[in-house]
All heavy atoms as TSV, in Angstrom:
chain	resi	resn	atom	element	x	y	z
A	1	MET	N	N	91.912	82.680	88.555
A	1	MET	CA	C	92.062	84.122	88.435
A	1	MET	C	C	90.993	84.676	87.518
A	1	MET	O	O	90.792	84.125	86.424
A	1	MET	CB	C	93.478	84.419	87.888
A	1	MET	CG	C	93.615	85.874	87.610
A	1	MET	SD	S	95.044	86.361	86.570
A	1	MET	CE	C	96.361	86.182	87.657
A	2	ALA	N	N	90.345	85.694	87.961
A	2	ALA	CA	C	89.354	86.356	87.134
A	2	ALA	C	C	89.949	87.573	86.453
A	2	ALA	O	O	90.483	88.483	87.105
A	2	ALA	CB	C	88.208	86.814	88.027
A	3	SER	N	N	89.945	87.519	85.134
A	3	SER	CA	C	90.462	88.638	84.349
A	3	SER	C	C	89.803	88.685	82.974
A	3	SER	O	O	89.748	87.592	82.325
A	3	SER	CB	C	91.994	88.491	84.149
A	3	SER	OG	O	92.488	89.450	83.299
A	4	LEU	N	N	89.361	89.833	82.552
A	4	LEU	CA	C	88.799	89.972	81.194
A	4	LEU	C	C	89.795	89.647	80.166
A	4	LEU	O	O	89.417	89.248	79.009
A	4	LEU	CB	C	88.244	91.347	81.015
A	4	LEU	CG	C	87.044	91.742	81.887
A	4	LEU	CD1	C	86.745	93.228	81.766
A	4	LEU	CD2	C	85.862	90.886	81.564
A	5	LEU	N	N	91.061	89.705	80.433
A	5	LEU	CA	C	92.116	89.421	79.462
A	5	LEU	C	C	92.058	87.939	79.035
A	5	LEU	O	O	92.417	87.592	77.892
A	5	LEU	CB	C	93.486	89.705	80.037
A	5	LEU	CG	C	94.738	89.634	79.156
A	5	LEU	CD1	C	94.519	90.471	77.911
A	5	LEU	CD2	C	95.913	89.974	79.896
A	6	PHE	N	N	91.504	87.065	79.870
A	6	PHE	CA	C	91.418	85.674	79.559
A	6	PHE	C	C	90.051	85.279	78.952
A	6	PHE	O	O	89.785	84.074	78.790
A	6	PHE	CB	C	91.702	84.806	80.824
A	6	PHE	CG	C	93.075	85.075	81.381
A	6	PHE	CD1	C	93.195	85.547	82.667
A	6	PHE	CD2	C	94.180	84.781	80.603
A	6	PHE	CE1	C	94.493	85.798	83.164
A	6	PHE	CE2	C	95.409	85.070	81.151
A	6	PHE	CZ	C	95.666	85.505	82.434
A	7	ALA	N	N	89.178	86.219	78.676
A	7	ALA	CA	C	87.858	85.904	78.090
A	7	ALA	C	C	88.084	85.191	76.775
A	7	ALA	O	O	88.914	85.524	75.967
A	7	ALA	CB	C	87.076	87.219	77.852
A	8	GLN	N	N	87.277	84.165	76.563
A	8	GLN	CA	C	87.333	83.377	75.330
A	8	GLN	C	C	86.875	84.112	74.124
A	8	GLN	O	O	87.420	84.048	73.025
A	8	GLN	CB	C	86.532	82.070	75.459
A	8	GLN	CG	C	87.091	81.138	76.538
A	8	GLN	CD	C	88.450	80.600	76.168
A	8	GLN	OE1	O	88.702	80.287	75.030
A	8	GLN	NE2	N	89.354	80.563	77.125
A	9	ASP	N	N	85.753	84.838	74.239
A	9	ASP	CA	C	85.112	85.535	73.132
A	9	ASP	C	C	84.955	87.058	73.463
A	9	ASP	O	O	84.216	87.396	74.385
A	9	ASP	CB	C	83.767	84.918	72.821
A	9	ASP	CG	C	83.087	85.566	71.584
A	9	ASP	OD1	O	83.694	86.314	70.891
A	9	ASP	OD2	O	81.852	85.257	71.456
A	10	THR	N	N	85.709	87.847	72.738
A	10	THR	CA	C	85.566	89.325	72.975
A	10	THR	C	C	84.995	90.037	71.751
A	10	THR	O	O	85.195	91.233	71.591
A	10	THR	CB	C	86.932	89.891	73.351
A	10	THR	OG1	O	87.846	89.647	72.311
A	10	THR	CG2	C	87.394	89.406	74.701
A	11	THR	N	N	84.298	89.326	70.905
A	11	THR	CA	C	83.670	89.945	69.724
A	11	THR	C	C	82.343	90.544	70.105
A	11	THR	O	O	81.714	90.183	71.085
A	11	THR	CB	C	83.442	88.865	68.618
A	11	THR	OG1	O	82.585	87.861	69.135
A	11	THR	CG2	C	84.741	88.296	68.126
A	12	ALA	N	N	81.948	91.540	69.335
A	12	ALA	CA	C	80.628	92.188	69.484
A	12	ALA	C	C	80.395	92.787	70.880
A	12	ALA	O	O	79.281	92.829	71.333
A	12	ALA	CB	C	79.532	91.231	69.111
A	13	LEU	N	N	81.423	93.327	71.460
A	13	LEU	CA	C	81.286	93.997	72.760
A	13	LEU	C	C	80.995	95.530	72.510
A	13	LEU	O	O	81.329	96.007	71.440
A	13	LEU	CB	C	82.527	93.894	73.582
A	13	LEU	CG	C	82.812	92.406	74.046
A	13	LEU	CD1	C	84.141	92.333	74.845
A	13	LEU	CD2	C	81.659	91.919	74.947
A	14	PRO	N	N	80.426	96.175	73.496
A	14	PRO	CA	C	80.210	97.614	73.295
A	14	PRO	C	C	81.491	98.414	73.245
A	14	PRO	O	O	82.561	97.894	73.680
A	14	PRO	CB	C	79.370	98.027	74.550
A	14	PRO	CG	C	79.657	96.944	75.586
A	14	PRO	CD	C	79.994	95.719	74.807
A	15	PRO	N	N	81.484	99.618	72.735
A	15	PRO	CA	C	82.688	100.424	72.714
A	15	PRO	C	C	83.342	100.542	74.087
A	15	PRO	O	O	82.611	100.563	75.086
A	15	PRO	CB	C	82.191	101.830	72.212
A	15	PRO	CG	C	80.933	101.495	71.481
A	15	PRO	CD	C	80.368	100.319	72.174
A	16	ALA	N	N	84.660	100.642	74.164
A	16	ALA	CA	C	85.377	100.654	75.393
A	16	ALA	C	C	86.349	101.801	75.432
A	16	ALA	O	O	86.901	102.208	74.429
A	16	ALA	CB	C	86.079	99.386	75.642
A	17	PHE	N	N	86.536	102.390	76.637
A	17	PHE	CA	C	87.546	103.392	76.886
A	17	PHE	C	C	88.454	102.822	77.998
A	17	PHE	O	O	87.964	102.544	79.114
A	17	PHE	CB	C	86.948	104.697	77.318
A	17	PHE	CG	C	87.968	105.728	77.709
A	17	PHE	CD1	C	88.712	106.389	76.748
A	17	PHE	CD2	C	88.181	106.015	79.051
A	17	PHE	CE1	C	89.693	107.314	77.106
A	17	PHE	CE2	C	89.130	106.923	79.409
A	17	PHE	CZ	C	89.899	107.567	78.402
A	18	LEU	N	N	89.726	102.657	77.746
A	18	LEU	CA	C	90.629	102.180	78.748
A	18	LEU	C	C	91.625	103.221	79.078
A	18	LEU	O	O	92.345	103.732	78.232
A	18	LEU	CB	C	91.361	100.846	78.205
A	18	LEU	CG	C	90.452	99.688	78.205
A	18	LEU	CD1	C	90.051	99.353	76.803
A	18	LEU	CD2	C	91.132	98.500	78.898
A	19	LEU	N	N	91.772	103.509	80.370
A	19	LEU	CA	C	92.653	104.528	80.873
A	19	LEU	C	C	93.722	103.802	81.624
A	19	LEU	O	O	93.456	102.992	82.523
A	19	LEU	CB	C	91.869	105.479	81.814
A	19	LEU	CG	C	92.721	106.553	82.492
A	19	LEU	CD1	C	92.567	107.791	81.646
A	19	LEU	CD2	C	92.150	106.780	83.898
A	20	THR	N	N	94.990	104.055	81.295
A	20	THR	CA	C	96.089	103.466	81.990
A	20	THR	C	C	97.051	104.554	82.528
A	20	THR	O	O	96.987	105.691	81.989
A	20	THR	CB	C	96.907	102.459	81.118
A	20	THR	OG1	O	97.485	103.172	80.020
A	20	THR	CG2	C	95.988	101.323	80.631
A	21	ALA	N	N	97.856	104.191	83.480
A	21	ALA	CA	C	98.823	105.069	84.066
A	21	ALA	C	C	100.237	104.499	83.860
A	21	ALA	O	O	100.435	103.327	83.970
A	21	ALA	CB	C	98.524	105.279	85.534
A	22	GLU	N	N	101.203	105.371	83.584
A	22	GLU	CA	C	102.548	104.914	83.300
A	22	GLU	C	C	103.127	104.050	84.424
A	22	GLU	O	O	103.773	102.993	84.165
A	22	GLU	CB	C	103.477	106.142	83.079
A	22	GLU	CG	C	104.884	105.765	82.739
A	22	GLU	CD	C	105.763	106.983	82.500
A	22	GLU	OE1	O	105.404	108.058	82.904
A	22	GLU	OE2	O	106.851	106.812	81.908
A	23	PHE	N	N	102.903	104.381	85.665
A	23	PHE	CA	C	103.462	103.642	86.754
A	23	PHE	C	C	102.440	102.779	87.518
A	23	PHE	O	O	102.577	102.544	88.708
A	23	PHE	CB	C	104.210	104.575	87.736
A	23	PHE	CG	C	105.300	105.352	87.084
A	23	PHE	CD1	C	105.189	106.726	86.921
A	23	PHE	CD2	C	106.420	104.714	86.578
A	23	PHE	CE1	C	106.245	107.407	86.312
A	23	PHE	CE2	C	107.415	105.424	85.961
A	23	PHE	CZ	C	107.344	106.768	85.873
A	24	ASP	N	N	101.524	102.248	86.781
A	24	ASP	CA	C	100.462	101.373	87.347
A	24	ASP	C	C	100.922	99.930	87.137
A	24	ASP	O	O	101.296	99.555	86.024
A	24	ASP	CB	C	99.179	101.657	86.659
A	24	ASP	CG	C	97.992	100.829	87.236
A	24	ASP	OD1	O	98.221	99.921	88.063
A	24	ASP	OD2	O	96.838	101.216	86.952
A	25	GLU	N	N	100.912	99.121	88.192
A	25	GLU	CA	C	101.261	97.725	88.086
A	25	GLU	C	C	100.298	96.929	87.174
A	25	GLU	O	O	100.670	95.849	86.739
A	25	GLU	CB	C	101.365	97.082	89.481
A	25	GLU	CG	C	100.109	97.023	90.259
A	25	GLU	CD	C	99.816	98.307	91.044
A	25	GLU	OE1	O	100.599	99.292	90.961
A	25	GLU	OE2	O	98.810	98.293	91.775
A	26	LEU	N	N	99.160	97.486	86.883
A	26	LEU	CA	C	98.185	96.820	86.009
A	26	LEU	C	C	98.179	97.391	84.592
A	26	LEU	O	O	97.337	96.942	83.735
A	26	LEU	CB	C	96.747	96.957	86.633
A	26	LEU	CG	C	96.611	96.307	88.003
A	26	LEU	CD1	C	95.218	96.657	88.562
A	26	LEU	CD2	C	96.894	94.830	87.967
A	27	ARG	N	N	99.078	98.314	84.277
A	27	ARG	CA	C	99.095	98.993	82.986
A	27	ARG	C	C	99.205	98.015	81.822
A	27	ARG	O	O	98.432	98.043	80.838
A	27	ARG	CB	C	100.245	99.988	82.920
A	27	ARG	CG	C	100.312	100.731	81.606
A	27	ARG	CD	C	101.715	101.386	81.324
A	27	ARG	NE	N	102.665	100.299	81.150
A	27	ARG	CZ	C	103.943	100.427	81.533
A	27	ARG	NH1	N	104.378	101.480	82.105
A	27	ARG	NH2	N	104.744	99.400	81.294
A	28	ASP	N	N	100.173	97.126	81.882
A	28	ASP	CA	C	100.419	96.233	80.723
A	28	ASP	C	C	99.202	95.290	80.493
A	28	ASP	O	O	98.858	95.073	79.329
A	28	ASP	CB	C	101.650	95.347	80.999
A	28	ASP	CG	C	102.941	96.188	81.024
A	28	ASP	OD1	O	102.938	97.314	80.474
A	28	ASP	OD2	O	103.958	95.702	81.564
A	29	GLU	N	N	98.554	94.827	81.538
A	29	GLU	CA	C	97.391	93.967	81.356
A	29	GLU	C	C	96.204	94.763	80.759
A	29	GLU	O	O	95.534	94.273	79.892
A	29	GLU	CB	C	96.944	93.395	82.728
A	29	GLU	CG	C	97.839	92.311	83.256
A	29	GLU	CD	C	99.061	92.828	84.016
A	29	GLU	OE1	O	99.255	94.079	84.055
A	29	GLU	OE2	O	99.789	91.995	84.565
A	30	GLY	N	N	96.050	96.009	81.182
A	30	GLY	CA	C	95.026	96.862	80.622
A	30	GLY	C	C	95.252	97.110	79.142
A	30	GLY	O	O	94.265	97.069	78.334
A	31	GLU	N	N	96.478	97.345	78.796
A	31	GLU	CA	C	96.766	97.686	77.352
A	31	GLU	C	C	96.720	96.356	76.536
A	31	GLU	O	O	96.333	96.464	75.359
A	31	GLU	CB	C	98.110	98.364	77.252
A	31	GLU	CG	C	98.011	99.804	77.857
A	31	GLU	CD	C	99.277	100.569	77.923
A	31	GLU	OE1	O	100.360	100.023	77.514
A	31	GLU	OE2	O	99.243	101.721	78.398
A	32	ALA	N	N	97.064	95.243	77.140
A	32	ALA	CA	C	96.958	93.953	76.415
A	32	ALA	C	C	95.498	93.651	76.145
A	32	ALA	O	O	95.111	93.174	75.070
A	32	ALA	CB	C	97.596	92.849	77.200
A	33	TYR	N	N	94.599	93.939	77.122
A	33	TYR	CA	C	93.200	93.761	76.894
A	33	TYR	C	C	92.614	94.663	75.777
A	33	TYR	O	O	91.824	94.253	75.028
A	33	TYR	CB	C	92.404	93.985	78.203
A	33	TYR	CG	C	90.905	93.778	78.106
A	33	TYR	CD1	C	90.417	92.549	77.725
A	33	TYR	CD2	C	90.042	94.814	78.338
A	33	TYR	CE1	C	89.051	92.311	77.590
A	33	TYR	CE2	C	88.664	94.606	78.273
A	33	TYR	CZ	C	88.198	93.353	77.852
A	33	TYR	OH	O	86.808	93.175	77.738
A	34	SER	N	N	93.118	95.915	75.762
A	34	SER	CA	C	92.668	96.797	74.707
A	34	SER	C	C	93.057	96.287	73.339
A	34	SER	O	O	92.286	96.347	72.413
A	34	SER	CB	C	93.168	98.216	74.925
A	34	SER	OG	O	94.546	98.305	74.705
A	35	ARG	N	N	94.266	95.729	73.237
A	35	ARG	CA	C	94.656	95.150	71.961
A	35	ARG	C	C	93.858	93.963	71.568
A	35	ARG	O	O	93.502	93.784	70.432
A	35	ARG	CB	C	96.229	94.748	72.018
A	35	ARG	CG	C	97.114	95.921	71.970
A	35	ARG	CD	C	98.539	95.478	71.830
A	35	ARG	NE	N	99.083	94.655	72.922
A	35	ARG	CZ	C	99.536	95.085	74.057
A	35	ARG	NH1	N	99.606	96.404	74.286
A	35	ARG	NH2	N	99.940	94.269	74.995
A	36	LYS	N	N	93.483	93.143	72.563
A	36	LYS	CA	C	92.616	91.985	72.319
A	36	LYS	C	C	91.305	92.419	71.831
A	36	LYS	O	O	90.709	91.833	70.870
A	36	LYS	CB	C	92.474	91.203	73.616
A	36	LYS	CG	C	91.649	89.907	73.416
A	36	LYS	CD	C	91.642	89.100	74.711
A	36	LYS	CE	C	90.904	87.815	74.526
A	36	LYS	NZ	N	91.150	86.873	75.599
A	37	LEU	N	N	90.684	93.485	72.409
A	37	LEU	CA	C	89.399	94.011	71.962
A	37	LEU	C	C	89.484	94.507	70.498
A	37	LEU	O	O	88.634	94.263	69.732
A	37	LEU	CB	C	88.928	95.077	72.893
A	37	LEU	CG	C	88.454	94.713	74.281
A	37	LEU	CD1	C	88.123	95.919	75.099
A	37	LEU	CD2	C	87.297	93.762	74.238
A	38	ILE	N	N	90.581	95.295	70.275
A	38	ILE	CA	C	90.768	95.817	68.873
A	38	ILE	C	C	90.854	94.705	67.848
A	38	ILE	O	O	90.305	94.739	66.782
A	38	ILE	CB	C	91.979	96.790	68.883
A	38	ILE	CG1	C	91.674	98.059	69.691
A	38	ILE	CG2	C	92.373	97.141	67.434
A	38	ILE	CD1	C	92.884	98.872	70.015
A	39	GLU	N	N	91.675	93.692	68.179
A	39	GLU	CA	C	91.903	92.558	67.302
A	39	GLU	C	C	90.597	91.801	67.026
A	39	GLU	O	O	90.453	91.160	65.998
A	39	GLU	CB	C	92.958	91.643	67.820
A	39	GLU	CG	C	94.370	92.229	67.747
A	39	GLU	CD	C	95.406	91.439	68.565
A	39	GLU	OE1	O	95.027	90.370	69.119
A	39	GLU	OE2	O	96.518	91.912	68.591
A	40	SER	N	N	89.634	91.861	68.022
A	40	SER	CA	C	88.355	91.241	67.818
A	40	SER	C	C	87.348	92.092	67.085
A	40	SER	O	O	86.206	91.717	66.910
A	40	SER	CB	C	87.763	90.876	69.165
A	40	SER	OG	O	88.566	89.943	69.842
A	41	GLY	N	N	87.779	93.259	66.665
A	41	GLY	CA	C	86.946	94.180	65.860
A	41	GLY	C	C	86.085	95.113	66.663
A	41	GLY	O	O	85.129	95.763	66.141
A	42	ASN	N	N	86.369	95.320	67.956
A	42	ASN	CA	C	85.669	96.243	68.759
A	42	ASN	C	C	86.221	97.647	68.662
A	42	ASN	O	O	87.388	97.890	68.338
A	42	ASN	CB	C	85.740	95.810	70.227
A	42	ASN	CG	C	85.058	94.418	70.460
A	42	ASN	OD1	O	83.850	94.338	70.372
A	42	ASN	ND2	N	85.843	93.442	70.665
A	43	LEU	N	N	85.378	98.617	68.913
A	43	LEU	CA	C	85.753	100.027	68.954
A	43	LEU	C	C	86.370	100.346	70.300
A	43	LEU	O	O	85.650	100.217	71.330
A	43	LEU	CB	C	84.533	100.923	68.694
A	43	LEU	CG	C	84.774	102.419	68.670
A	43	LEU	CD1	C	85.792	102.748	67.562
A	43	LEU	CD2	C	83.522	103.177	68.404
A	44	VAL	N	N	87.607	100.753	70.348
A	44	VAL	CA	C	88.325	100.956	71.629
A	44	VAL	C	C	89.172	102.228	71.556
A	44	VAL	O	O	89.767	102.550	70.542
A	44	VAL	CB	C	89.301	99.780	71.866
A	44	VAL	CG1	C	90.010	99.999	73.231
A	44	VAL	CG2	C	88.567	98.444	71.892
A	45	GLN	N	N	89.131	102.973	72.651
A	45	GLN	CA	C	89.976	104.144	72.778
A	45	GLN	C	C	90.845	103.949	74.022
A	45	GLN	O	O	90.330	103.486	75.035
A	45	GLN	CB	C	89.071	105.385	73.066
A	45	GLN	CG	C	89.502	106.591	72.296
A	45	GLN	CD	C	88.554	107.762	72.570
A	45	GLN	OE1	O	87.937	107.872	73.627
A	45	GLN	NE2	N	88.546	108.666	71.632
A	46	VAL	N	N	92.152	104.124	73.882
A	46	VAL	CA	C	93.074	103.873	74.965
A	46	VAL	C	C	93.882	105.168	75.242
A	46	VAL	O	O	94.330	105.813	74.341
A	46	VAL	CB	C	94.081	102.704	74.601
A	46	VAL	CG1	C	94.975	102.426	75.785
A	46	VAL	CG2	C	93.374	101.505	74.139
A	47	ARG	N	N	94.032	105.476	76.503
A	47	ARG	CA	C	94.793	106.636	76.953
A	47	ARG	C	C	95.717	106.223	78.049
A	47	ARG	O	O	95.278	105.609	79.069
A	47	ARG	CB	C	93.960	107.788	77.472
A	47	ARG	CG	C	93.013	108.391	76.411
A	47	ARG	CD	C	93.814	109.227	75.424
A	47	ARG	NE	N	92.923	109.874	74.499
A	47	ARG	CZ	C	92.621	109.366	73.298
A	47	ARG	NH1	N	93.133	108.290	72.902
A	47	ARG	NH2	N	91.825	110.012	72.510
A	48	ARG	N	N	97.023	106.541	77.879
A	48	ARG	CA	C	98.008	106.275	78.990
A	48	ARG	C	C	98.440	107.649	79.496
A	48	ARG	O	O	98.866	108.490	78.727
A	48	ARG	CB	C	99.202	105.475	78.491
A	48	ARG	CG	C	100.255	105.301	79.604
A	48	ARG	CD	C	101.570	104.821	79.084
A	48	ARG	NE	N	101.519	103.500	78.540
A	48	ARG	CZ	C	102.584	102.890	78.047
A	48	ARG	NH1	N	103.740	103.507	78.008
A	48	ARG	NH2	N	102.443	101.667	77.531
A	49	TYR	N	N	98.362	107.816	80.785
A	49	TYR	CA	C	98.795	109.063	81.378
A	49	TYR	C	C	100.242	108.879	81.967
A	49	TYR	O	O	100.487	108.056	82.773
A	49	TYR	CB	C	97.887	109.492	82.513
A	49	TYR	CG	C	96.629	110.200	82.003
A	49	TYR	CD1	C	95.527	109.495	81.507
A	49	TYR	CD2	C	96.577	111.579	81.923
A	49	TYR	CE1	C	94.411	110.085	80.981
A	49	TYR	CE2	C	95.474	112.220	81.394
A	49	TYR	CZ	C	94.448	111.472	80.969
A	49	TYR	OH	O	93.352	112.091	80.422
A	50	LEU	N	N	101.186	109.667	81.394
A	50	LEU	CA	C	102.569	109.645	81.753
A	50	LEU	C	C	102.798	110.166	83.121
A	50	LEU	O	O	102.174	111.172	83.523
A	50	LEU	CB	C	103.417	110.332	80.699
A	50	LEU	CG	C	103.255	109.838	79.255
A	50	LEU	CD1	C	104.133	110.697	78.349
A	50	LEU	CD2	C	103.679	108.359	79.180
A	51	GLY	N	N	103.683	109.567	83.920
A	51	GLY	CA	C	103.981	110.057	85.205
A	51	GLY	C	C	102.944	109.724	86.263
A	51	GLY	O	O	103.120	110.155	87.407
A	52	ALA	N	N	101.914	109.005	85.897
A	52	ALA	CA	C	100.816	108.731	86.806
A	52	ALA	C	C	100.944	107.350	87.528
A	52	ALA	O	O	101.597	106.457	86.944
A	52	ALA	CB	C	99.502	108.811	86.138
A	53	ILE	N	N	100.316	107.267	88.688
A	53	ILE	CA	C	100.290	105.966	89.471
A	53	ILE	C	C	98.906	105.447	89.434
A	53	ILE	O	O	97.959	106.069	89.020
A	53	ILE	CB	C	100.732	106.227	90.841
A	53	ILE	CG1	C	99.858	107.191	91.583
A	53	ILE	CG2	C	102.197	106.624	90.937
A	53	ILE	CD1	C	100.067	107.335	93.098
A	54	HIS	N	N	98.751	104.189	89.847
A	54	HIS	CA	C	97.438	103.539	89.916
A	54	HIS	C	C	96.495	104.357	90.829
A	54	HIS	O	O	96.887	104.796	91.888
A	54	HIS	CB	C	97.575	102.132	90.542
A	54	HIS	CG	C	96.305	101.404	90.646
A	54	HIS	ND1	N	95.799	100.683	89.583
A	54	HIS	CD2	C	95.407	101.256	91.661
A	54	HIS	CE1	C	94.663	100.157	89.962
A	54	HIS	NE2	N	94.406	100.469	91.212
A	55	GLY	N	N	95.314	104.568	90.338
A	55	GLY	CA	C	94.323	105.329	91.099
A	55	GLY	C	C	94.455	106.885	91.021
A	55	GLY	O	O	93.765	107.572	91.732
A	56	PHE	N	N	95.348	107.372	90.160
A	56	PHE	CA	C	95.592	108.804	90.109
A	56	PHE	C	C	94.332	109.591	89.756
A	56	PHE	O	O	94.230	110.743	90.225
A	56	PHE	CB	C	96.675	109.094	89.084
A	56	PHE	CG	C	96.233	109.139	87.654
A	56	PHE	CD1	C	95.898	110.343	87.048
A	56	PHE	CD2	C	96.131	107.922	86.944
A	56	PHE	CE1	C	95.433	110.357	85.743
A	56	PHE	CE2	C	95.741	107.974	85.617
A	56	PHE	CZ	C	95.348	109.159	85.051
A	57	PHE	N	N	93.454	109.081	88.951
A	57	PHE	CA	C	92.340	109.834	88.489
A	57	PHE	C	C	91.439	110.290	89.649
A	57	PHE	O	O	90.844	111.303	89.610
A	57	PHE	CB	C	91.520	109.024	87.464
A	57	PHE	CG	C	90.714	109.838	86.522
A	57	PHE	CD1	C	91.341	110.604	85.535
A	57	PHE	CD2	C	89.369	109.911	86.637
A	57	PHE	CE1	C	90.583	111.376	84.705
A	57	PHE	CE2	C	88.591	110.697	85.801
A	57	PHE	CZ	C	89.214	111.434	84.806
A	58	ALA	N	N	91.350	109.493	90.694
A	58	ALA	CA	C	90.561	109.805	91.866
A	58	ALA	C	C	91.299	110.770	92.756
A	58	ALA	O	O	90.716	111.279	93.763
A	58	ALA	CB	C	90.231	108.521	92.649
A	59	MET	N	N	92.550	111.084	92.482
A	59	MET	CA	C	93.369	111.946	93.368
A	59	MET	C	C	93.579	113.318	92.742
A	59	MET	O	O	94.604	113.971	93.023
A	59	MET	CB	C	94.728	111.295	93.615
A	59	MET	CG	C	94.665	109.957	94.229
A	59	MET	SD	S	96.340	109.313	94.337
A	59	MET	CE	C	96.033	107.562	94.355
A	60	ARG	N	N	92.697	113.784	91.900
A	60	ARG	CA	C	92.937	115.001	91.207
A	60	ARG	C	C	93.136	116.229	92.114
A	60	ARG	O	O	93.758	117.205	91.736
A	60	ARG	CB	C	91.790	115.288	90.181
A	60	ARG	CG	C	91.902	114.289	89.002
A	60	ARG	CD	C	90.893	114.702	87.955
A	60	ARG	NE	N	89.525	114.471	88.439
A	60	ARG	CZ	C	88.484	114.606	87.743
A	60	ARG	NH1	N	88.567	115.096	86.482
A	60	ARG	NH2	N	87.273	114.355	88.200
A	61	ARG	N	N	92.523	116.213	93.286
A	61	ARG	CA	C	92.656	117.326	94.209
A	61	ARG	C	C	94.057	117.308	94.907
A	61	ARG	O	O	94.499	118.336	95.388
A	61	ARG	CB	C	91.572	117.302	95.269
A	61	ARG	CG	C	90.229	117.644	94.678
A	61	ARG	CD	C	89.196	117.684	95.718
A	61	ARG	NE	N	87.903	118.115	95.102
A	61	ARG	CZ	C	86.800	118.049	95.673
A	61	ARG	NH1	N	86.720	117.636	96.970
A	61	ARG	NH2	N	85.684	118.401	95.108
A	62	ILE	N	N	94.697	116.148	94.859
A	62	ILE	CA	C	95.969	116.008	95.522
A	62	ILE	C	C	97.087	116.135	94.540
A	62	ILE	O	O	98.126	116.796	94.784
A	62	ILE	CB	C	96.054	114.677	96.291
A	62	ILE	CG1	C	94.943	114.505	97.315
A	62	ILE	CG2	C	97.458	114.423	96.917
A	62	ILE	CD1	C	94.769	113.150	97.865
A	63	LEU	N	N	96.966	115.483	93.392
A	63	LEU	CA	C	97.988	115.414	92.443
A	63	LEU	C	C	97.708	116.366	91.252
A	63	LEU	O	O	96.575	116.653	90.945
A	63	LEU	CB	C	98.116	114.036	91.798
A	63	LEU	CG	C	98.390	112.885	92.801
A	63	LEU	CD1	C	98.300	111.557	92.080
A	63	LEU	CD2	C	99.749	113.062	93.442
A	64	ARG	N	N	98.737	116.807	90.614
A	64	ARG	CA	C	98.602	117.570	89.377
A	64	ARG	C	C	98.341	116.553	88.271
A	64	ARG	O	O	99.069	115.564	88.130
A	64	ARG	CB	C	99.869	118.376	89.081
A	64	ARG	CG	C	99.709	119.328	87.964
A	64	ARG	CD	C	100.916	120.198	87.844
A	64	ARG	NE	N	102.092	119.378	87.740
A	64	ARG	CZ	C	103.248	119.657	87.175
A	64	ARG	NH1	N	103.343	120.880	86.581
A	64	ARG	NH2	N	104.238	118.929	87.123
A	65	LEU	N	N	97.306	116.731	87.497
A	65	LEU	CA	C	96.928	115.840	86.474
A	65	LEU	C	C	98.037	115.691	85.398
A	65	LEU	O	O	98.443	116.692	84.805
A	65	LEU	CB	C	95.640	116.227	85.794
A	65	LEU	CG	C	94.912	115.211	84.915
A	65	LEU	CD1	C	94.511	113.997	85.755
A	65	LEU	CD2	C	93.717	115.791	84.252
A	66	PRO	N	N	98.617	114.488	85.209
A	66	PRO	CA	C	99.707	114.324	84.251
A	66	PRO	C	C	99.153	114.441	82.790
A	66	PRO	O	O	98.002	114.447	82.536
A	66	PRO	CB	C	100.210	112.990	84.475
A	66	PRO	CG	C	99.092	112.225	85.186
A	66	PRO	CD	C	98.276	113.272	85.829
A	67	THR	N	N	100.115	114.487	81.853
A	67	THR	CA	C	99.796	114.577	80.455
A	67	THR	C	C	99.433	113.165	79.953
A	67	THR	O	O	99.807	112.148	80.509
A	67	THR	CB	C	100.934	115.119	79.609
A	67	THR	OG1	O	102.052	114.306	79.829
A	67	THR	CG2	C	101.296	116.503	80.110
A	68	GLN	N	N	98.695	113.123	78.854
A	68	GLN	CA	C	98.332	111.825	78.256
A	68	GLN	C	C	99.103	111.580	76.977
A	68	GLN	O	O	99.588	112.505	76.357
A	68	GLN	CB	C	96.828	111.774	77.958
A	68	GLN	CG	C	96.401	112.728	76.882
A	68	GLN	CD	C	94.913	112.562	76.651
A	68	GLN	OE1	O	94.206	111.718	77.253
A	68	GLN	NE2	N	94.352	113.365	75.827
A	69	ARG	N	N	99.316	110.323	76.646
A	69	ARG	CA	C	99.957	109.925	75.419
A	69	ARG	C	C	98.943	109.145	74.655
A	69	ARG	O	O	98.320	108.248	75.200
A	69	ARG	CB	C	101.162	109.059	75.780
A	69	ARG	CG	C	101.893	108.570	74.535
A	69	ARG	CD	C	102.790	107.467	74.858
A	69	ARG	NE	N	102.025	106.279	75.236
A	69	ARG	CZ	C	102.145	105.090	74.766
A	69	ARG	NH1	N	103.065	104.820	73.903
A	69	ARG	NH2	N	101.394	104.100	75.112
A	70	GLU	N	N	98.881	109.401	73.381
A	70	GLU	CA	C	97.898	108.697	72.515
A	70	GLU	C	C	98.620	107.620	71.730
A	70	GLU	O	O	99.751	107.674	71.439
A	70	GLU	CB	C	97.172	109.648	71.638
A	70	GLU	CG	C	96.380	110.631	72.463
A	70	GLU	CD	C	95.334	111.305	71.702
A	70	GLU	OE1	O	94.775	110.757	70.701
A	70	GLU	OE2	O	95.001	112.440	72.042
């Protein structure tokens, strides 16, 4: 399985922005990866959009953009 969550060394990576959605089946993995990056000393910004599904950001013309939780 290929996943950045299983990377051996996550130190000295560039700043990251991770966007997750409340009802995304990959949300927990994305947020776990963000914690791993933070614990390795990387600069990370994480945003979870409440009420959103996977891929919602590309559907802005169809869906009303949900609120974010910091």
